[in-house]
C-alpha positions as CSV (number, residue, x, y, z in Angstrom):
1,M,84.9,54.2,127.5
2,A,87.5,51.5,127.7
3,S,85.1,49.0,126.2
4,L,84.5,51.1,123.1
5,D,85.4,49.6,119.7
6,R,88.2,51.6,117.9
7,Q,87.1,53.3,114.7
8,R,88.2,51.1,111.8
9,D,89.6,53.6,109.3
10,Y,90.0,50.8,106.7
11,H,86.3,50.1,106.6
12,P,85.1,50.8,103.0
13,D,82.3,53.1,104.1
14,I,84.6,55.3,106.2
15,Q,87.2,55.3,103.3
16,T,84.5,56.4,100.9
17,F,83.4,59.2,103.2
18,V,86.9,60.5,103.8
19,K,87.4,60.6,100.1
20,W,84.0,62.4,99.6
21,V,85.1,65.0,102.1
22,R,88.4,65.6,100.3
23,D,86.7,65.8,96.9
24,N,84.0,68.2,98.0
25,S,86.2,70.6,100.0
26,V,87.0,74.0,98.6
27,S,90.0,76.2,99.2
28,G,89.6,79.2,101.6
29,I,92.0,81.6,103.1
30,I,93.6,82.1,106.5
31,D,95.0,85.6,107.2
32,P,94.3,87.2,103.8
33,G,97.1,89.7,104.1
34,R,99.7,86.9,104.3
35,D,102.1,86.5,101.4
36,D,100.4,84.7,98.5
37,R,103.4,82.3,98.2
38,S,102.8,81.1,101.7
39,A,101.4,77.5,101.8
40,E,99.8,78.4,105.2
41,K,97.6,81.1,103.6
42,H,95.2,78.6,101.9
43,A,93.2,75.9,103.7
44,A,90.4,73.6,102.6
45,F,87.0,73.5,104.2
46,L,83.8,71.5,103.6
47,P,80.7,73.7,102.9
48,Y,78.1,72.7,105.4
49,P,75.2,72.6,102.9
50,L,77.0,69.7,101.1
51,L,77.5,67.8,104.4
52,E,73.9,68.4,105.3
53,E,72.6,67.1,102.0
54,H,75.0,64.1,102.1
55,F,73.6,63.0,105.4
56,K,70.0,63.6,104.3
57,V,69.8,61.7,101.0
58,N,68.0,58.4,100.8
59,R,66.5,58.7,104.3
60,R,69.9,59.2,105.8
61,D,71.3,56.1,104.2
62,N,74.9,57.5,104.1
63,L,74.8,58.4,107.7
64,K,73.4,55.1,108.8
65,R,76.0,53.2,106.9
66,L,78.7,55.2,108.7
67,L,77.2,54.5,112.1
68,R,77.1,50.8,111.3
69,A,80.8,51.0,110.2
70,V,81.8,52.7,113.4
71,F,79.8,50.2,115.5
72,P,80.0,46.9,113.6
73,N,79.4,44.6,116.6
74,S,76.3,46.2,118.1
75,L,73.4,48.6,117.5
76,P,74.7,52.1,117.2
77,P,74.2,54.0,120.5
78,V,72.8,57.1,118.8
79,E,70.1,57.6,116.2
80,A,70.9,58.9,112.8
81,D,68.2,61.6,113.0
82,I,69.8,62.9,116.3
83,V,73.3,63.0,114.7
84,A,72.0,64.8,111.7
85,R,70.0,67.3,113.8
86,D,72.5,68.1,116.5
87,V,76.1,67.0,115.7
88,P,76.6,66.4,111.9
89,K,79.8,68.6,112.0
90,V,81.0,67.0,115.2
91,F,80.5,63.5,113.7
92,C,82.4,64.4,110.6
93,I,85.3,65.8,112.6
94,L,85.4,62.6,114.8
95,L,85.5,60.5,111.6
96,L,88.3,62.5,110.2
97,I,90.5,62.1,113.4
98,G,89.5,58.5,113.9
99,K,87.4,58.9,117.0
100,A,83.8,58.5,115.8
101,E,83.2,55.8,118.5
102,Y,82.9,58.7,121.0
103,I,79.8,60.3,119.2
104,S,77.4,59.4,122.0
105,S,79.5,61.5,124.4
106,F,78.7,64.5,122.3
107,T,75.0,63.8,121.8
108,R,74.5,63.5,125.5
109,E,76.0,67.0,126.2
110,V,74.2,70.1,124.8
111,A,77.4,72.1,125.1
112,L,79.2,69.7,122.8
113,A,76.8,70.1,119.9
114,D,77.4,71.8,116.6
115,N,75.9,75.1,117.8
116,Y,78.9,75.5,120.2
117,L,81.6,75.0,117.6
118,P,84.4,76.0,117.3
119,F,85.7,74.8,120.7
120,N,88.5,76.7,122.4
121,I,91.4,74.6,123.4
122,Q,92.4,77.3,126.0
123,H,88.9,77.0,127.6
124,P,87.8,73.4,127.0
125,P,84.1,72.7,126.8
126,L,82.6,71.1,129.9
127,N,82.5,67.3,129.8
128,F,84.6,66.9,126.6
129,P,85.4,63.1,126.6
130,T,88.8,61.8,127.5
131,C,90.6,59.0,125.7
132,G,93.0,56.8,127.5
133,S,95.1,56.1,124.4
134,D,95.2,59.7,123.3
135,D,96.1,62.5,125.7
136,H,95.7,65.0,122.9
137,F,92.1,64.2,121.9
138,L,90.8,67.7,122.4
139,E,93.9,69.2,120.6
140,H,93.3,66.9,117.6
141,F,89.6,67.7,117.5
142,C,90.3,71.5,117.6
143,D,92.9,71.3,114.9
144,K,90.5,69.5,112.6
145,Q,87.3,71.5,113.5
146,W,88.3,74.5,111.3
147,K,87.6,72.3,108.2
148,L,84.0,72.3,109.2
149,C,83.8,75.8,110.7
150,P,84.7,78.5,108.2
151,L,83.7,82.0,109.2
152,K,80.1,83.1,108.4
153,M,80.7,86.5,106.8
154,T,78.4,89.0,108.5
155,Y,78.8,92.6,109.3
156,R,81.1,93.0,112.3
157,T,83.7,95.5,113.2
158,D,87.1,95.3,114.8
159,V,86.9,91.7,115.8
160,E,89.9,89.5,116.6
161,L,89.7,86.2,114.6
162,Q,91.5,83.1,115.7
163,D,94.7,82.5,113.7
164,S,93.4,79.1,112.4
165,L,89.9,80.3,111.4
166,I,89.3,79.8,107.6
167,L,87.6,82.6,105.7
168,P,85.3,81.4,102.9
169,I,87.2,83.5,100.4
170,V,87.4,81.3,97.3
171,K,89.1,83.8,95.0
172,S,91.6,86.5,95.8
173,K,93.6,88.8,93.5
174,K,95.8,91.7,94.4
175,I,94.6,94.9,92.6
176,G,96.4,97.7,94.4
177,E,99.2,98.4,96.8
178,G,100.4,101.5,98.6
179,G,102.8,102.4,101.3
180,S,100.4,101.4,104.1
181,A,97.9,99.0,102.6
182,T,97.2,96.3,100.0
183,I,93.9,96.0,98.2
184,Y,92.5,92.6,97.0
185,E,89.5,91.7,94.9
186,I,87.9,88.8,96.7
187,E,85.0,86.4,96.1
188,I,83.1,84.9,99.0
189,L,81.4,81.5,98.7
190,P,77.7,82.4,98.4
191,E,76.6,80.0,101.2
192,Y,78.7,81.9,103.7
193,N,78.0,85.4,102.4
194,H,75.7,87.4,104.6
195,L,77.1,90.8,103.6
196,F,74.1,92.5,102.0
197,C,74.0,95.9,100.5
198,S,71.2,98.4,100.4
199,H,71.1,101.1,97.7
200,S,73.2,103.2,100.0
201,G,76.1,100.8,99.6
202,Q,76.0,100.1,103.3
203,T,75.4,96.8,105.0
204,T,71.8,96.0,106.0
205,D,70.1,93.2,107.9
206,R,68.7,90.3,106.0
207,T,65.2,91.6,106.6
208,E,65.8,94.9,104.7
209,T,65.3,95.3,101.0
210,C,68.6,94.4,99.2
211,Y,69.1,96.3,96.0
212,T,72.5,94.8,95.3
213,K,73.7,91.3,96.4
214,T,77.1,90.4,95.3
215,N,79.8,87.9,96.3
216,T,82.6,90.1,95.1
217,F,84.2,92.6,97.5
218,A,87.4,94.6,98.1
219,L,89.6,93.6,101.0
220,K,91.9,96.3,102.3
221,T,94.7,95.0,104.4
222,Y,97.0,97.3,106.3
223,N,100.6,96.3,106.2
224,V,102.1,95.2,109.5
225,N,105.4,96.8,108.5
226,S,103.8,100.2,108.4
227,H,104.4,101.9,111.8
228,R,101.1,103.7,111.6
229,A,99.0,100.8,110.3
230,S,97.0,100.5,113.5
231,D,96.3,104.3,113.5
232,Y,95.1,104.3,109.9
233,Y,93.0,101.2,110.5
234,D,91.3,102.7,113.5
235,T,90.7,106.0,111.8
236,E,89.1,104.4,108.7
237,V,86.9,102.0,110.6
238,N,85.6,104.8,112.8
239,A,85.0,107.0,109.8
240,F,82.9,104.3,108.0
241,K,81.0,103.6,111.2
242,L,80.0,107.3,111.3
243,F,78.9,107.2,107.7
244,R,76.8,104.0,108.0
245,N,73.6,105.9,108.9
246,T,73.9,108.7,106.3
247,R,72.7,106.5,103.4
248,D,75.3,108.2,101.2
249,V,75.5,106.5,97.8
250,N,78.8,108.2,96.9
251,M,80.8,106.9,99.8
252,I,82.4,103.5,99.2
253,G,80.4,100.8,101.0
254,F,81.7,99.4,104.2
255,H,80.9,95.8,105.2
256,G,83.0,95.3,108.4
257,S,86.5,94.9,109.7
258,F,88.6,92.3,111.5
259,K,92.1,91.5,112.7
260,Q,93.8,88.2,112.0
261,G,97.5,87.1,112.1
262,G,98.5,90.6,113.4
263,R,97.0,92.3,110.3
264,F,94.2,94.8,110.0
265,N,91.5,94.2,107.4
266,L,88.5,96.1,106.0
267,I,85.8,94.6,103.8
268,L,84.6,97.2,101.3
269,E,82.4,97.6,98.3
270,Y,84.2,96.5,95.1
271,A,84.4,99.3,92.6
272,N,84.8,97.4,89.3
273,E,86.1,100.3,87.2
274,K,89.2,101.2,89.4
275,S,89.9,104.8,90.2
276,L,89.4,108.3,88.7
277,E,93.1,108.3,88.1
278,D,92.8,105.2,85.9
279,Y,89.6,106.7,84.3
280,F,91.4,109.8,83.1
281,Q,94.1,107.7,81.5
282,N,91.8,105.1,79.8
283,T,88.6,107.0,78.9
284,S,88.2,109.6,76.3
285,P,86.7,112.9,77.5
286,P,83.0,113.4,76.7
287,Q,82.3,115.2,73.4
288,D,78.6,115.8,73.1
289,G,76.5,117.9,75.5
290,H,74.5,115.0,77.0
291,D,77.7,113.1,77.9
292,I,79.4,116.2,79.3
293,I,76.4,116.9,81.6
294,Q,76.2,113.3,82.7
295,F,79.9,113.2,83.6
296,W,79.9,116.4,85.6
297,E,76.7,115.4,87.4
298,S,78.2,112.1,88.3
299,L,81.5,113.5,89.5
300,C,80.1,116.4,91.5
301,K,78.1,113.9,93.6
302,V,81.3,113.2,95.4
303,I,81.0,116.8,96.7
304,F,77.8,115.7,98.5
305,S,79.9,113.1,100.4
306,I,82.5,115.6,101.4
307,N,79.7,117.9,102.6
308,I,78.2,115.1,104.7
309,L,81.7,114.5,106.1
310,H,82.1,118.2,107.0
311,T,78.6,119.0,108.4
312,Q,76.2,116.1,108.8
313,L,77.9,113.3,110.8
314,C,76.5,112.3,114.2
315,K,77.8,109.8,116.8
316,P,75.0,108.1,118.8
317,S,75.3,108.2,122.5
318,S,73.3,107.1,125.5
319,S,71.5,110.4,125.8
320,K,71.6,112.2,122.4
321,S,73.4,112.2,119.2
322,Q,76.7,114.0,119.2
323,R,77.5,116.2,116.2
324,I,80.9,115.4,114.6
325,N,83.0,117.7,112.4
326,G,85.0,115.7,109.9
327,W,87.3,116.2,106.9
328,H,89.2,113.8,104.6
329,Q,92.5,115.5,103.8
330,D,93.4,113.1,101.0
331,V,90.8,113.7,98.3
332,K,92.6,112.9,95.0
333,P,91.8,111.0,91.8
334,A,93.3,107.8,93.2
335,N,90.9,107.9,96.2
336,I,87.8,108.4,94.0
337,L,86.6,105.0,92.8
338,L,84.2,104.1,90.0
339,S,81.5,101.5,89.7
340,S,79.6,100.8,86.5
341,V,77.0,98.7,88.3
342,N,73.5,100.1,88.7
343,A,72.9,99.8,92.5
344,E,69.1,99.1,92.0
345,T,69.1,96.7,89.1
346,N,72.7,95.2,89.3
347,D,73.0,95.8,85.6
348,R,76.0,97.5,83.9
349,I,75.7,101.2,83.2
350,A,76.6,101.5,79.5
351,S,77.9,105.1,79.4
352,P,81.2,105.6,81.2
353,Y,80.1,109.2,81.9
354,A,77.2,108.0,84.0
355,W,79.2,105.6,86.2
356,N,79.0,106.0,90.0
357,F,81.9,108.0,91.5
358,K,82.6,107.0,95.1
359,L,84.9,108.6,97.8
360,A,87.2,106.2,99.5
361,D,90.3,105.8,101.7
362,M,89.5,107.5,105.0
363,G,92.8,106.4,106.7
364,I,94.1,109.9,107.5
365,S,90.7,111.7,107.9
366,H,89.9,113.8,111.0
367,F,86.8,113.7,113.3
368,K,86.2,116.1,116.1
369,P,83.1,116.6,118.3
370,S,81.6,119.9,117.3
371,E,82.0,121.3,120.8
372,D,85.8,120.8,120.5
373,G,86.0,123.0,117.5
374,N,87.1,122.0,113.9
375,T,90.9,122.2,114.1
376,D,93.2,119.3,114.3
377,Q,96.9,118.5,113.6
378,D,97.8,118.1,109.9
379,S,97.9,114.4,109.0
380,Q,100.0,115.1,105.9
381,G,98.0,113.8,102.9
382,T,99.4,113.5,99.4
383,K,101.5,116.6,98.7
384,T,100.3,117.1,95.1
385,Y,96.7,117.6,96.3
386,G,97.4,119.1,99.7
387,A,96.5,122.6,100.9
388,P,99.3,125.2,100.4
389,E,99.5,125.9,104.1
390,C,100.4,122.3,104.7
391,H,103.4,122.3,102.3
392,R,106.7,121.3,104.0
393,G,109.6,122.1,101.7
394,D,112.5,120.9,103.9
395,D,113.4,118.6,106.7
396,V,113.0,121.4,109.3
397,S,109.5,122.3,108.3
398,R,108.5,118.6,108.1
399,K,108.9,118.5,111.9
400,N,106.6,121.5,112.5
401,K,103.1,121.0,113.8
402,I,100.5,122.5,111.5
403,F,96.9,122.6,112.4
404,V,94.2,122.4,109.8
405,T,90.4,122.7,109.4
406,P,87.9,121.1,106.9
407,A,88.9,123.8,104.5
408,V,91.9,121.7,103.5
409,D,89.6,119.5,101.4
410,I,88.9,122.5,99.1
411,C,92.4,122.3,97.7
412,S,92.1,118.7,96.6
413,R,90.6,119.8,93.3
414,P,89.2,116.6,91.7
415,A,87.0,118.9,89.5
416,A,90.1,120.9,88.4
417,N,91.8,117.7,87.3
418,A,88.7,116.7,85.4
419,A,88.6,120.1,83.7
420,R,92.2,119.7,82.5
421,W,91.4,116.2,81.3
């Protein structure tokens, strides 16, 4: 390696490429729950389809010019076709850190190809090249690799993401905040969006029919300063996993969960018309018979979701499915979300009385195997919509342990609120 030419960063073709990378990079997000004012929240990445096309045009002319710029005094030791096939991202990273002369070390080792990115600095890949003039070659490579390795957004649950991993979220807007969580409307770059919906609102494989494909989702981030954030997150993720096989169209869609930067995140279906609480404030009650019937039929479908929660959940096991008793304990207008998107056509539903009502926020729900009964300790939902037997009127009673059953959901009364509206 000592005889290798050093990369000439001043070469016009290399300068042109570095500028092209900068101009074609888009802004993604690291740790989406981080303060929006933090400069470390946003990071640029280069979409791979753009790099692939850049190296492909004019019979790989751009790539060949770069190889000649890196090896001006001899025939390049690697073929452009092999670089384009096996290590286009690696070659780009090497160019950006000024080490492209090492490209042949990567084409010779299968474990150093693009398919094995990102590399882990704590567990270095076998036969990663060394550089006599740079003891931090691997570190510099790993720092820059994230620009070429944003996360491919697929359904996964409860995964730990590296702190430096860029999420291909190109737009993010805070749309709600509570004591334990913050909700964002996010848009994922289409090339990295593999979160597909069936008509049930649940994630499906690419091979299944997708009635709705969207790049807009809701991201729910549990606040790290909430002492029960981890408990709420675990409960909600487990609840959505139980619901995945029910094909229930009136439960908000769940597209996965992850942890990053010490925060807990869920990717959910985006309900574009906010909540039933907002609906009551901003929509006039129906007047004619057709609209009245449409409204009540739409709202009462939420009861089907509650019924599934109470009686129809099963947890798969190695031998047979295990029946689960569940209950929500925080059914209220703020936790019933609305969507005006037709799930089958992706068109807007004109009448607000025919919109889709969806049950959400399972953070304090209960789940018990049926053989263990249907009683659990009260998780203290919103007082206004709580069952009378759960009311705690003073500091002494707040410390008491109260046990509840699925019957607590009866007192939530979303229909009673609608009748008063």
